[in-house]
C-alpha positions as CSV (number, residue, x, y, z in Angstrom):
1,M,-9.6,108.5,-2.2
2,Q,-11.6,105.4,-0.5
3,T,-9.9,102.5,-0.3
4,V,-12.0,99.7,-0.4
5,R,-11.0,96.7,1.7
6,W,-11.5,93.3,1.4
7,E,-11.0,90.8,4.1
8,I,-11.4,87.7,2.3
9,H,-9.2,85.3,4.7
10,D,-12.1,85.3,7.0
11,D,-14.7,85.8,4.4
12,K,-14.5,83.0,1.8
13,T,-18.1,83.3,0.4
14,Q,-17.3,86.7,-0.3
15,Y,-14.2,85.3,-2.0
16,K,-14.9,85.6,-5.7
17,D,-16.9,88.9,-5.2
18,A,-13.5,90.4,-4.1
19,I,-11.7,88.9,-6.9
20,S,-13.9,90.0,-9.3
21,E,-13.9,93.6,-8.1
22,A,-10.0,94.1,-7.5
23,A,-10.2,93.0,-11.2
24,K,-12.3,95.4,-12.7
25,L,-10.5,98.3,-11.0
26,L,-7.2,97.0,-12.2
27,R,-8.5,96.7,-15.9
28,D,-10.1,100.1,-15.1
29,G,-6.7,101.5,-14.4
30,E,-7.1,101.7,-10.7
31,T,-4.4,100.8,-8.1
32,V,-4.8,97.7,-5.6
33,A,-2.8,95.8,-3.3
34,F,-3.0,92.0,-2.9
35,P,-1.2,89.2,-0.8
36,T,1.4,87.2,-2.5
37,E,3.7,84.2,-0.8
38,T,6.6,87.2,-0.4
39,V,5.1,90.6,0.7
40,Y,1.7,92.7,-0.2
41,G,2.4,94.0,-4.2
42,L,0.8,97.3,-4.6
43,G,-0.6,96.4,-8.5
44,A,-1.9,98.2,-11.8
45,D,-1.8,97.3,-15.2
46,A,1.3,97.1,-16.5
47,T,0.4,98.2,-20.0
48,N,-1.0,101.1,-18.9
49,A,1.5,104.4,-18.3
50,D,-1.4,106.3,-16.7
51,A,-2.2,103.4,-14.5
52,V,1.5,102.5,-13.6
53,D,2.4,105.9,-12.4
54,K,-0.5,105.3,-9.8
55,I,2.1,103.1,-8.0
56,F,4.8,105.5,-7.8
57,A,2.5,108.3,-6.7
58,A,0.9,106.4,-4.1
59,K,4.6,104.7,-2.7
60,G,6.3,108.0,-3.5
61,R,9.0,105.6,-5.2
62,P,11.2,107.4,-8.0
63,Q,10.3,107.1,-11.2
64,D,13.8,105.9,-12.3
65,N,13.3,102.8,-10.2
66,P,11.9,99.9,-12.7
67,L,8.8,97.5,-11.2
68,I,8.3,93.8,-11.6
69,A,5.3,92.3,-13.5
70,H,3.3,89.9,-11.8
71,V,1.5,87.1,-14.5
72,G,-0.8,84.6,-13.6
73,S,0.7,81.8,-15.6
74,K,3.7,80.9,-18.0
75,A,1.8,81.5,-21.1
76,Q,1.2,84.9,-20.1
77,L,4.6,85.4,-19.1
78,K,6.1,84.7,-22.3
79,K,3.8,87.1,-24.0
80,L,6.0,89.8,-22.4
81,V,9.5,89.1,-23.5
82,Q,11.5,88.4,-26.8
83,H,13.1,85.1,-25.7
84,I,13.2,82.5,-23.2
85,P,16.4,80.5,-22.6
86,E,16.4,76.9,-21.9
87,Y,17.9,77.0,-18.4
88,V,14.9,79.5,-17.8
89,E,12.7,76.8,-18.9
90,Q,14.1,74.7,-16.4
91,L,14.1,77.5,-13.0
92,M,10.4,77.6,-14.0
93,D,9.6,74.2,-14.1
94,T,11.3,73.9,-10.8
95,F,10.2,77.2,-9.0
96,S,7.3,78.7,-10.6
97,P,5.0,79.9,-9.2
98,G,7.0,81.0,-6.5
99,P,8.8,83.9,-5.5
100,I,12.0,84.2,-8.3
101,T,11.4,86.8,-11.1
102,Y,13.3,86.6,-14.2
103,V,14.6,89.5,-15.5
104,L,14.6,89.2,-19.8
105,Y,14.4,91.1,-22.6
106,S,11.2,92.9,-23.0
107,N,8.9,93.1,-26.1
108,G,7.5,96.1,-25.5
109,T,4.1,95.0,-24.4
110,C,4.2,96.4,-21.0
111,S,4.7,100.5,-20.1
112,D,8.3,101.8,-20.9
113,K,7.2,102.8,-17.0
114,V,7.8,99.1,-15.7
115,T,11.1,99.0,-17.0
116,A,12.3,102.9,-16.5
117,G,13.1,102.9,-19.9
118,Q,15.6,99.8,-20.3
119,D,15.0,96.7,-22.6
120,T,14.7,94.7,-20.5
121,I,11.6,93.7,-17.8
122,G,11.3,91.3,-14.8
123,V,8.3,88.8,-14.5
124,R,7.5,86.6,-11.8
125,I,4.5,84.0,-11.1
126,P,3.7,84.4,-7.8
127,D,2.9,81.5,-5.7
128,H,-0.4,82.5,-3.7
129,P,-3.9,81.4,-4.6
130,I,-5.7,85.0,-4.3
131,A,-2.6,86.5,-6.4
132,L,-2.8,83.8,-8.9
133,E,-6.9,83.8,-9.2
134,L,-6.6,87.9,-9.4
135,L,-4.2,87.7,-12.6
136,Q,-5.8,85.1,-14.1
137,T,-9.4,87.0,-13.5
138,C,-7.8,89.7,-14.7
139,N,-5.7,88.4,-17.7
140,I,-3.3,90.9,-18.0
141,P,0.4,91.4,-16.6
142,I,0.3,93.6,-13.2
143,A,2.7,95.8,-12.0
144,A,3.3,94.8,-8.6
145,P,6.2,96.5,-6.2
146,S,5.7,95.9,-2.2
147,A,2.9,98.1,-1.1
148,N,4.2,100.1,1.3
149,I,6.0,104.0,1.7
150,S,9.1,103.8,-1.0
151,G,12.0,103.3,2.0
152,R,9.5,102.1,4.6
153,P,9.8,98.3,6.0
154,S,8.1,95.8,3.4
155,P,4.4,94.9,4.2
156,T,3.8,91.4,5.3
157,T,0.1,92.1,6.6
158,A,-2.7,93.9,5.4
159,N,-2.7,96.1,8.1
160,H,1.0,96.9,7.1
161,V,-0.5,98.1,3.5
162,W,-3.5,99.8,5.3
163,D,-1.2,101.8,7.7
164,D,1.2,103.0,5.0
165,L,-1.4,103.4,1.8
166,Q,-5.2,104.0,3.0
167,G,-6.8,106.7,1.1
168,K,-4.1,106.6,-1.3
169,I,-5.1,103.4,-3.9
170,A,-8.6,102.4,-4.7
171,G,-8.4,98.3,-3.1
172,L,-6.7,96.1,-0.6
173,L,-7.4,92.3,-1.1
174,D,-7.0,91.4,3.2
175,G,-5.4,87.6,2.4
176,G,-3.7,87.5,6.1
177,P,0.2,87.1,6.8
178,T,2.2,86.3,4.0
179,G,4.6,83.4,4.2
180,V,7.8,83.7,2.9
181,G,8.7,87.4,4.5
182,V,11.2,88.2,1.9
183,E,10.7,89.4,-1.4
184,S,11.8,87.2,-4.6
185,T,14.8,86.2,-5.7
186,V,16.2,88.5,-8.9
187,I,18.1,86.7,-11.9
188,D,19.1,88.3,-14.9
189,C,18.8,86.1,-17.5
190,T,20.0,87.7,-20.7
191,Q,23.5,86.2,-20.1
192,E,24.8,82.4,-20.6
193,I,25.2,81.8,-17.0
194,P,22.1,83.8,-14.8
195,I,23.0,86.7,-12.3
196,I,21.8,87.2,-9.1
197,L,20.8,90.8,-8.6
198,R,18.8,90.8,-5.4
199,P,18.8,87.5,-2.9
200,G,15.3,86.1,-2.0
201,G,13.0,83.3,-1.1
202,I,14.9,81.1,-3.5
203,S,18.4,81.0,-2.4
204,K,21.8,80.4,-4.8
205,E,22.3,77.1,-3.8
206,Q,18.6,76.2,-4.8
207,L,19.1,77.6,-8.1
208,E,22.9,76.0,-8.9
209,E,20.9,72.4,-8.1
210,V,19.1,73.3,-11.0
211,V,21.2,74.7,-13.8
212,G,24.7,74.5,-12.1
213,E,26.6,77.6,-12.3
214,V,25.0,80.8,-11.0
215,K,26.9,84.6,-10.6
216,T,26.2,87.1,-8.2
217,D,26.5,90.9,-9.2
218,P,29.1,92.7,-7.9
219,A,26.9,95.9,-6.9
220,L,25.9,92.9,-3.9
221,V,29.0,93.0,-2.1
222,N,30.2,96.6,-3.5
223,D,28.4,99.7,-3.0
224,Q,30.2,102.0,-5.2
225,L,28.6,99.8,-8.3
226,K,24.7,100.7,-9.2
227,P,22.6,97.7,-8.9
228,K,20.4,96.7,-11.7
229,A,17.5,94.6,-9.6
230,P,14.5,96.5,-9.3
231,G,14.5,97.6,-5.7
232,M,18.1,97.4,-5.2
233,K,19.1,101.3,-6.1
234,Y,17.9,103.2,-3.2
235,K,17.4,102.7,0.5
236,H,14.8,100.0,1.8
237,Y,13.1,98.6,4.7
238,T,14.3,101.7,7.2
239,P,12.3,101.5,10.5
240,D,11.2,104.2,12.0
241,V,13.7,103.5,14.9
242,P,17.4,103.5,14.4
243,L,18.6,99.8,13.8
244,W,22.2,98.6,14.7
245,L,23.0,95.1,13.2
246,V,25.5,93.5,15.6
247,D,27.7,90.5,15.3
248,G,29.7,89.2,18.3
249,S,29.0,87.0,21.5
250,D,25.8,87.7,23.6
251,E,28.1,88.7,26.2
252,A,29.4,91.6,23.9
253,I,26.1,92.7,22.6
254,Q,24.4,92.6,26.4
255,L,27.6,94.8,27.2
256,L,26.3,96.6,24.2
257,I,22.8,97.3,25.0
258,D,23.5,98.0,28.8
259,K,26.0,100.8,27.4
260,E,23.7,102.3,25.2
261,R,20.8,102.2,28.3
262,G,23.2,103.9,30.4
263,K,23.0,106.5,28.1
264,N,18.9,106.6,29.3
265,K,18.0,105.2,25.7
266,R,15.4,102.7,25.4
267,V,16.9,99.7,23.7
268,A,14.8,96.9,22.3
269,F,16.9,93.4,21.0
270,F,15.7,91.4,18.1
271,A,17.2,88.0,17.9
272,R,16.4,83.9,17.2
273,D,14.7,82.6,19.6
274,A,17.4,80.7,21.6
275,R,19.6,83.9,21.7
276,C,16.8,85.9,23.8
277,H,17.1,83.8,26.7
278,G,19.0,85.5,29.2
279,M,19.4,88.7,27.7
280,T,17.9,92.2,28.9
281,A,16.6,94.8,27.3
282,D,13.5,97.9,27.2
283,D,12.1,94.9,24.8
284,I,12.9,91.6,23.7
285,V,11.7,90.2,20.5
286,P,12.4,86.4,19.6
287,L,12.2,86.5,15.7
288,G,12.0,82.6,15.4
289,E,13.8,79.3,15.9
290,N,15.7,79.4,12.5
291,V,16.2,82.4,9.9
292,G,13.8,80.8,8.1
293,Q,11.2,81.6,10.7
294,V,13.4,85.1,10.6
295,A,12.4,86.2,7.4
296,T,8.8,85.6,7.5
297,R,8.8,87.8,10.6
298,L,11.6,90.5,9.9
299,Y,8.9,93.1,8.7
300,D,6.2,93.1,10.8
301,A,9.4,93.4,13.5
302,L,11.0,96.3,11.9
303,R,7.7,98.1,11.9
304,K,6.9,97.4,15.4
305,Y,8.1,100.6,17.2
306,H,7.5,104.4,16.6
307,A,10.4,106.9,17.7
308,S,8.3,108.1,20.7
309,E,8.4,104.3,21.6
310,M,11.5,102.9,21.6
311,D,15.5,105.0,20.9
312,L,17.3,101.8,19.8
313,I,17.3,98.4,17.9
314,I,19.7,96.2,18.3
315,C,19.3,93.2,15.8
316,E,22.0,89.7,16.1
317,A,23.2,89.1,12.5
318,F,23.0,86.3,10.4
319,A,25.0,83.7,8.3
320,K,24.5,84.7,5.0
321,E,23.9,81.0,4.2
322,G,20.2,80.2,2.1
323,I,17.8,82.7,3.0
324,G,19.9,84.1,5.5
325,D,21.7,85.6,2.4
326,A,18.4,87.5,1.8
327,V,17.7,88.2,5.2
328,M,21.1,89.9,5.8
329,N,20.9,91.7,2.4
330,R,17.8,93.4,3.9
331,L,19.0,94.0,7.4
332,E,22.3,95.5,5.9
333,K,20.2,98.1,4.1
334,A,17.9,99.0,6.9
335,A,20.7,99.4,9.3
336,S,22.0,102.7,10.4
337,Q,25.2,100.7,11.6
338,F,26.7,97.2,11.4
339,L,29.1,96.3,14.1
340,T,31.4,93.4,13.5
341,D,33.8,91.9,16.0
342,I,32.8,94.3,19.3
343,P,34.8,93.5,22.2
344,N,33.3,91.7,25.4
345,E,34.4,94.4,28.2
């Protein structure tokens, strides 16, 4: 398959034509990758089972892993679900469009391939001009997981998508780098009190400011429990190079780096900018001044090396506060080891 790539972030004169062409491909049952404010999504008509199958085939994604349906407006969202609780209306008024997904009871409009046979569906309104215009032009719900090979770090640039899916999908709308960097917050809205199923671009603290009490899915802290959220059941975000997540002092981390380099390993160090100063490794990757910038740059950093270039990535751990909760969720899934309380000597 030949993949059409529209680089509309550089050429606004072709913007409308590209959106129209991409929308036609989606209506015709093809797959198109497009930017959202979180990561790039791989879209297909959520009401067309054959089209949705093409998402699973391109990504190599297990069919029992549900997808999120993307819509361009609240009116479109309401056409996919049975009932919207009052607190969801409050959340939508505050955070939608935005990086938040509502899990509600499906009314059957979307294919069972999207819901993985469940009676609920995750729906969100992305906060990105290209995504919104595409969805509004299509006027159909678009199932769209991240536009990457299943298990790989999610794509935050069009080049990430191109590297993984060129020749496997019909189209790619190149809108430049995404903003938030980590996926949407997924909330179970079928209960009286909302439950976070996946931490993401909207923090628990932000949600509680709007609706009061918000619970967290126990599966987020207990690996023995089955997660309910799309994209949380299987291993994700895995870089080509082993990743160690480390919680310790600068001295302890430097000793660990030195120890591994002493074994003839090429070691990269990922950390916030301030922590990179004075550290020594084969490569040092500053992730930003704060955890918000870390979220934006994380997936690009996880894609930085092939196994022929580096033997090990050591990344500092972050506080699970605000968007740091989402960052740590992704890092813990990507890491082969999580080392805590490492000694200074």
